[in-house]
N, C-alpha and C positions, 0 to 999 in steps of 0.2 A: 467625496466619492461615495457611492452608493454600497452599503455593506453586503458582500456576499456571503451567505449563509451555506454551510455543508450539511447536507443530507447523507449520513452514512449508507452505503450500498449494503454492509454486512453488520451483523452483531455479533460479539463474542462473549459468551457467558461463561463462567466458572461453575461447573455443577460438581461437587465433592472435590476430587483431585484431577477431573478431565475439564477439557473445555468443548463448549458445544457453538457450531456456527449455523447462524440462522440468516437468511436472506431478508432484507428489508422490502415488503411488497406492498408498503403503502403507497397508492397513487399509481401503481402498474396495472395497466388494464390486463384483464383476463382474455386472452384471444381464443376465438373460436371461428369455426365455418358457419356463416349465416344458413340457415336451415331451407331458405328458399331455394338456393341454389342445388342443395341434395334433392330437393323435390323435383326440380327441373330436370335432373338427370335421371330420376326413377321413372318419369312417365315419358316415353319415347315419342308420345304424339304431340306434347306440348311445343316443342321447338325442332326445327331443321336440323340435320345432320351437322352441318357447319357451325350451328349455334351451339349445338351441345359439345362438339369438340373444342370451341372456344372455352367454353365454361369448364371442361375438363382439364385444360390446360391452366386456366387460372387456378382452379381448387388444387392441382399439383404444386403449383407456387406457393400458395396460401399455406398450404401443408407442410412444405420445406420450410416455410419463413419461421412457422410456428415451432416446430423442430428445433430449428437453429437457435431460437430465443432460449427454449428449455435447456439446450445442450451448453449454450454459453453461460446461463445461469449455474449449471451442474459444474462447469469448469471454474467458475469463480468460487464456489464451495470448496472444491478439491485444491485449488491453489491456495486457499485460506488455512486449510487444515494441514499443508504442507509447510507453510510459514510457521505456525505454531509449533510443529514437530521441530523445526529448526531453530526457531526463536521461543523455546518454552522458557528460559531464563528471564527474558523481557516480559513475558505475560505474566510469570509468578512474581517478579520483583521489580520491573520498570526500566526505565530508558537505559539507566547506567550499566545494563545485562544486555544490551542488544549484541548480537553477534554479527561477525561478517558474513555476508550472504550474497550470491549471485545468481542471475536468472537460471543458469545451467543447472545450479543444484536442485530448484524446484523442479523445472524442466525434465530432468533425468529421474526424478522421484516419482512424478506422475506420469512419466512417458509421453510426454509433450514436447514439441519445439519451443525453442527459447522465444522466438518471435510472436508465438502464440500466449505466452506467458507475459511478454512485454505488452502485448495490446490488452489483454484482460486487466493488468493492473493499472492501466495508465485512466487517470481521473476516477479512480474507484476507492473508496474510504470505507475504514472499518471502525466501528466504536467498540473500544475496550475499556476496561476499568481503570485504564491510565490515561484515557482520553481518546480523541478521533483522530486517525492518523490515515494518510493515503497509503495504498499497499506498496507504491514504490519506496516508501520511507524503511522498508524492512531489508530493501536490497542496498548496501553499501560495501565499500571496501573495508580494509582493516590493517591495524598495526600491531607489531608483535612486543609483547613486553619481555623484561629480562627472565621471566618464568618460562617463557615459550609460549604464552597465552594469545590467543588472538583476540583483539579489542577492535571493535566496530569504530569507525570514523564517527558515527552518531553519537556513540557513548561519549567519546573525546569532546565532541562539541556541548555536548550536555555538562561534561565537567567544566569546560571553559566557561559556561554560564553560572554554574555554582559558584565558580572561585570568584567572578564578577561581582556576585551578590555580597561577598565578604571582604571586597577590598577597601582600602582606605580612599575616598574620594580625592583626598588631597595628594595621594602619591598612588595613581592608578598603576596597574599591573600593565608591564610590557610584554610584548609577544617572547621577549627572550624569558622574562620570568615565570610566564607560561610554561615554556618548555623546561626550564629549569625544575620548576614544581613537578611536572609529569614525570621528570627524569628521578626524581625523589620517591616517586610513588611506582617506578620501576618501567615507564613508558617511553620509550626513546622516540622523540619527535622533533624535527627539525623546527627551527623558529620560523623559516618561510612557511611550513606546513600550518604551523599555528596562526600566521598571518592571512593565509588562505582560509582556514575554517573561521576565523573571526570575521572575515570580510563576506563570507557565505552567510553568517549569522546577522549580518548588517550592524555590527558594534565597530563603533569608531575607534581610532587607535589612542593608546594611552594619553599622548599629547593634546588631541582633541577632547578627549572625556576631561582632562584636566581643566582645559580651558572652558568646556561648558559648564563644569561645576562653578 
């Protein structure tokens, strides 16, 4: 299969104790109105009223399109800034500190509808100091620890991957082993939930991992 490369739409840089959001404008055309049509409207003798009306209509459509694109770019920046606000621990310390977040949280924060947030974050990627992530990655459900702290499902998935790296290949960890380990860490998660997360990560069951080894 051909390798698909991801080009980030946004870059997030840490500057002192704050984060700066910058759009990736490489390869994006700078849209403008062709001066030929502006001149055509400036001289009433050049074209008939019908032609001038046609040009005027198309110019309004072009201006609307350009404004819409710039507005969308501004929306992406605002959404990213809001995500940083909610997920500050992730940007400071990494995946293990991701918090539960839903579209409604960001929508209310920047006074937009959830459907707009959903469209803006679809197939959009951000480059961070921890890697490149789809904006949808930051929206996830959560679990509650014994201390009452909310833990993002993506953080739990990351913990599963970390435990896999230290398991004994001769005695792979079962889904129940994962659940028991999490319980010792104060995270209450059912075995079937571990199974769901493991399958979402594309990780084989313990019996198949042992057989493969």
